[in-house]
C-alpha positions in Angstrom: 3.6 8.7 -22.8 1.6 8.6 -26.0 -0.1 11.9 -26.9 -1.9 12.7 -30.1 -4.0 15.7 -31.1 -6.8 15.6 -33.7 -9.7 17.8 -34.7 -12.8 15.8 -35.1 -16.5 16.5 -35.0 -17.2 13.4 -33.0 -13.9 12.2 -31.4 -14.4 9.4 -28.9 -12.8 8.9 -25.6 -13.0 5.8 -23.4 -14.6 6.2 -20.0 -14.1 2.9 -18.2 -16.6 1.6 -15.7 -16.0 -1.1 -13.2 -18.9 -3.0 -11.6 -18.3 -4.2 -8.1 -19.6 -4.5 -4.5 -21.3 -1.5 -3.0 -23.5 -0.5 0.0 -26.2 2.0 -0.9 -30.0 2.0 -1.6 -31.6 2.3 -5.0 -35.1 1.9 -6.7 -34.3 -1.6 -7.9 -33.7 -3.0 -4.4 -32.6 -6.7 -4.3 -33.3 -8.5 -1.1 -31.6 -11.8 -1.9 -28.7 -13.1 0.0 -26.4 -12.2 -2.9 -27.7 -8.6 -3.2 -24.6 -7.1 -1.5 -22.5 -8.5 -4.4 -24.8 -7.3 -7.1 -24.0 -3.7 -8.0 -22.3 -1.1 -10.1 -19.3 1.0 -9.2 -18.2 3.7 -11.6 -15.0 5.8 -11.5 -15.4 9.2 -13.0 -12.8 9.8 -15.7 -11.3 13.3 -16.0 -8.3 15.6 -16.1 -5.5 13.6 -14.5 -8.0 10.9 -13.2 -6.9 7.4 -12.6 -9.6 5.3 -14.3 -10.7 2.1 -12.5 -10.2 -1.2 -14.3 -7.4 -0.2 -16.6 -3.8 -1.6 -16.3 -1.2 1.0 -15.4 -3.8 3.6 -14.1 -4.7 4.9 -17.5 -6.3 8.4 -17.5 -8.0 10.7 -20.0 -6.9 14.4 -20.2 -8.6 16.7 -22.8 -6.4 19.5 -23.9 -9.1 22.1 -24.4 -11.9 21.0 -22.0 -11.0 20.3 -18.4 -13.3 17.6 -17.0 -13.9 18.2 -13.3 -16.9 16.0 -12.5 -19.3 13.5 -13.9 -22.8 12.1 -13.4 -23.7 8.4 -13.9 -27.3 7.3 -14.5 -28.4 3.7 -14.6 -31.8 2.8 -16.0 -33.7 -0.5 -15.8 -34.6 -1.6 -19.4 -37.6 -3.6 -17.9 -39.2 -0.8 -15.9 -37.7 2.4 -17.2 -36.8 3.5 -13.6 -33.5 5.3 -13.2 -31.2 6.6 -10.5 -28.3 9.1 -10.8 -25.2 9.9 -8.8 -22.4 12.4 -9.3 -18.8 12.8 -8.1 -15.7 14.8 -8.8 -13.2 13.3 -11.3 -11.2 10.4 -10.0 -13.8 9.5 -7.4 -16.3 6.6 -7.4 -20.1 6.4 -7.3 -21.8 3.2 -6.2 -25.1 1.5 -7.1 -25.8 -1.6 -5.1 -28.4 -4.3 -4.4 -29.5 -4.2 -8.0 -32.1 -6.6 -9.3 -30.6 -8.9 -12.0 -31.4 -7.7 -15.5 -30.5 -5.4 -18.3 -29.6 -1.8 -17.5 -28.3 1.2 -19.5 -25.4 3.1 -18.1 -25.2 6.8 -19.1 -22.1 8.9 -18.3 -22.0 12.7 -18.6 -18.7 14.6 -17.9 -18.7 18.2 -17.0 -16.3 21.2 -17.1 -15.7 23.7 -14.3 -18.7 25.7 -15.4 -21.0 22.7 -15.2 -21.3 22.3 -19.0 -21.7 18.8 -20.3 -18.8 18.3 -22.6 -18.8 14.5 -23.0 -21.5 11.9 -22.9 -22.0 8.3 -23.8 -24.3 5.3 -23.0 -23.8 1.6 -22.9 -25.7 -1.5 -21.8 -24.9 -3.7 -18.7 -26.3 -7.1 -17.9 -26.4 -7.4 -14.1 -26.3 -11.0 -12.8 -26.9 -12.1 -9.3 -23.7 -11.7 -7.2 -21.6 -11.2 -10.3 -19.0 -8.4 -11.0 -18.8 -7.4 -14.6 -16.6 -4.8 -16.4 -18.4 -2.3 -18.8 -16.8 0.2 -21.2 -18.7 3.3 -22.3 -17.5 5.5 -25.2 -18.2 9.2 -24.6 -18.1 11.8 -27.4 -17.7 15.6 -27.3 -21.0 17.6 -27.1 -21.7 20.8 -28.9 -19.5 20.6 -32.1 -15.9 19.9 -32.9 -13.2 20.0 -30.3 -9.5 19.5 -30.3 -8.8 16.7 -27.9 -5.4 15.5 -26.6 -5.2 12.0 -25.2 -2.7 11.1 -22.5 -2.2 7.5 -21.5 -1.2 8.4 -18.0 0.8 5.6 -16.4 3.6 4.5 -14.2 6.7 4.2 -16.4 9.2 2.9 -13.8 8.9 1.6 -10.3 12.0 0.2 -8.6 12.2 -0.4 -4.9 16.0 -0.2 -5.0 16.3 -2.4 -1.9 18.8 -4.9 -3.3 20.9 -5.8 -6.3 18.1 -8.3 -7.3 15.4 -5.5 -6.9 17.5 -3.2 -9.1 17.6 -5.8 -11.9 13.9 -6.6 -11.5 11.7 -3.5 -11.5 8.2 -3.8 -10.2 7.2 -1.8 -13.3 9.2 -0.8 -16.3 12.8 -1.6 -17.4 15.5 -3.1 -15.3 18.3 -1.1 -13.7 22.0 -2.0 -13.7 25.5 -1.1 -12.5 28.1 0.5 -14.8 31.6 0.0 -13.6 32.4 -0.8 -10.0 29.3 -1.8 -8.1 31.2 -1.9 -4.8 30.9 1.9 -4.6 27.2 1.3 -3.9 25.5 -0.5 -1.0 21.9 -1.1 0.1 21.0 0.5 3.4 17.9 1.2 5.5 15.6 3.6 3.6 11.9 4.5 4.0 10.7 1.0 3.0 13.2 -1.8 3.9 16.5 -0.9 2.1 17.4 1.7 -0.5 20.3 2.4 -2.8 23.2 4.1 -0.9 26.0 6.1 -2.5 28.4 7.9 -0.1 32.0 9.0 -0.1 34.0 9.9 -3.2 34.4 7.8 -6.3 34.7 8.3 -10.0 31.3 8.8 -11.6 32.2 6.3 -14.3 30.8 3.9 -11.7 27.0 4.4 -11.5 23.5 2.9 -11.4 21.5 3.4 -14.5 18.1 2.8 -16.2 17.3 3.3 -19.9 17.0 7.0 -20.9 13.6 6.3 -22.3 12.0 6.4 -18.8 12.2 10.2 -19.0 11.7 10.7 -22.8 8.6 12.8 -22.4 7.6 16.5 -22.5 5.8 16.0 -19.2 6.3 13.7 -16.3 7.3 13.3 -12.7 10.1 11.6 -10.7 9.6 10.7 -7.0 11.5 8.9 -4.4 12.6 8.9 -0.7 16.0 10.4 0.2 17.9 10.1 3.4 21.2 11.9 3.9 23.7 9.5 5.4 27.0 11.0 4.2 28.6 14.4 3.9 27.9 16.8 1.1 31.3 17.8 -0.2 32.6 21.4 0.0 32.5 23.3 -3.2 30.3 20.6 -4.8 26.9 19.0 -4.4 25.0 15.8 -4.4 23.4 14.5 -7.6 20.2 12.5 -6.9 19.4 11.7 -10.6 20.6 13.0 -13.9 20.0 12.3 -17.6 21.1 13.8 -20.9 24.4 14.8 -22.6 27.1 16.3 -20.4 27.9 19.8 -21.5 24.6 20.2 -23.4 22.1 22.0 -21.1 19.1 21.8 -23.4 19.3 18.0 -23.4 19.8 17.6 -19.6 17.6 16.9 -16.6 19.0 16.9 -13.1 17.8 16.7 -9.5 20.5 17.6 -7.0 21.5 19.4 -3.9 24.0 22.2 -4.7 26.1 24.1 -4.3 28.8 24.6 -1.8 30.2 27.6 -3.7 27.5 29.9 -2.2 28.1 28.6 1.3 24.9 26.6 1.6 23.4 23.7 -0.2 20.0 24.0 -1.9 17.6 21.5 -3.5 17.6 22.2 -7.2 15.9 20.9 -10.4 17.6 21.5 -13.7 15.5 21.0 -16.9 16.7 21.9 -20.4 19.0 24.6 -19.2 16.5 26.1 -16.7 17.7 25.8 -13.0 15.0 26.0 -10.4 16.4 26.7 -6.9 13.8 25.8 -4.3 14.9 27.6 -1.2 15.0 24.2 0.6 18.4 24.4 2.1 20.8 22.2 4.0 19.3 23.5 7.2 16.0 21.9 6.2 17.6 18.5 5.8 18.3 16.4 8.9 20.7 13.6 8.5 19.3 10.1 8.7 15.7 11.3 8.2 13.7 10.3 5.1 12.3 13.0 2.9 9.9 12.4 0.0 11.2 14.4 -3.1 9.2 14.9 -6.3 10.4 16.6 -9.5 7.6 17.5 -11.9 7.6 18.9 -15.4 5.2 19.8 -18.2 6.4 21.9 -21.1 2.8 22.9 -21.9 2.1 23.9 -18.2 1.5 21.7 -15.2 -2.2 21.1 -14.6 -3.2 23.9 -17.0 -1.1 26.4 -15.0 1.8 28.5 -16.2 4.3 26.5 -14.1 6.6 24.4 -16.3 8.7 22.7 -13.6 8.0 22.1 -9.9 9.6 20.5 -6.8 7.8 19.0 -3.9 9.1 17.9 -0.5 6.9 15.6 1.6 4.0 16.5 -0.7 4.4 20.3 -0.3 5.3 22.5 -3.2 8.7 24.2 -2.4 9.6 25.7 -5.8 8.2 26.3 -9.3 8.9 28.4 -12.4 7.1 29.2 -15.6 10.3 29.5 -17.6 11.8 26.6 -19.5 12.5 25.5 -23.1 11.7 22.3 -24.8 14.2 19.6 -23.9 16.0 17.9 -26.7 15.7 14.4 -25.4 18.7 12.1 -25.9 17.3 8.6 -25.3 20.6 7.0 -25.9 21.9 8.5 -22.7 21.1 6.6 -19.5 19.0 7.8 -16.6 21.5 7.9 -13.7 20.4 7.4 -10.1 22.5 8.6 -7.2 25.3 10.3 -9.2 26.1 12.8 -11.9 25.9 11.7 -15.6 29.4 12.8 -16.6 31.5 10.0 -18.1 34.2 10.2 -15.5 35.6 12.4 -12.7 33.4 14.4 -10.4 34.3 12.2 -7.5 32.4 14.1 -4.9 29.1 14.4 -6.6 27.3 11.2 -5.6 24.0 11.4 -3.6 25.7 11.1 -0.2 22.7 9.2 1.0 20.0 6.6 0.4 17.5 6.8 -2.4 14.5 4.5 -2.0 11.3 3.5 -3.9 11.9 5.3 -7.2 8.9 6.0 -9.3 8.6 7.8 -12.7 5.3 8.7 -14.3 4.6 10.0 -17.8 2.3 12.8 -16.6 2.8 15.8 -14.4 1.7 14.4 -11.0 0.8 17.0 -8.4 -0.8 14.9 -5.6 1.6 12.9 -3.6 -0.7 11.9 -0.7 0.0 8.2 -1.8 3.7 8.6 -0.9 3.1 6.9 2.5 2.3 3.7 0.6 5.1 1.8 -1.0 
């Protein structure tokens, strides 16, 4: 994640507009055979929005002004006629069957009180049956504002369904085996196969990705988990781990622990804070896939006081507003399916299958897309 703060009287943000096929009426009605392919589709940028037309789902997140909706107005340069449509952030508005010609595209972005906080205008030359990308720069309205930019994107996506897939991520850096790869296998997960770690073996043998995939003060880790082994008495099952063993403020860990209390509980450890979710072993059915998501934002998730959260199948099961800044150790690997200790801890592997691992550099809170690989 790249995040920078600057106080400017006229800071500019990019609201990206994609022109494509649509299906609604407008004052510039085109009745030609190609009219259905002549139109404008605009995705409203905003807090946490995924903006159409940008690689890696780039988004715009102001730090002091929460964009919740937007209005797009297109105006014919030839006739002066215009039409407007509005939508919440992240949603699309469509203008279709446009007559070919030059148009202006005005974008206004609003906060929760309906105040226009960003605005910009650009030109668009609409051609018969042609799809054309347009970029509009929007600037703060009403004086100076402190703006934080988040390039929100997918940092890592690995399907984990084979040794080849592990070494060839769909997005982001490759994964690899350290030590004895035979301790791991690939077994049926949510989508095809996933990475399976069961039994007991020295944690010097592990699956890793570069530690840089979680080197941010905000982010989210999500995957599917299926228990296929037995959680060991007096121990737990590490699903992922990163940091320096024995140094809590540098560590991040998602696990199921501990047997010492007589039951196992889904837990998220972040910089020395341990969030126990209340999602116990009785909630886990063996050989059933569960979608798990671990989310953090040291400044507050989605503007709330929550600093870390855990979701199961898209439902929030635990959160806390207490944490400290993590001292990120990027030279330490991100471990999947086991604890990050250098050796020993033979019983702490995942005891199950981890499938379709994704890591984002922003605090994702909507996991309705989990049903799509």
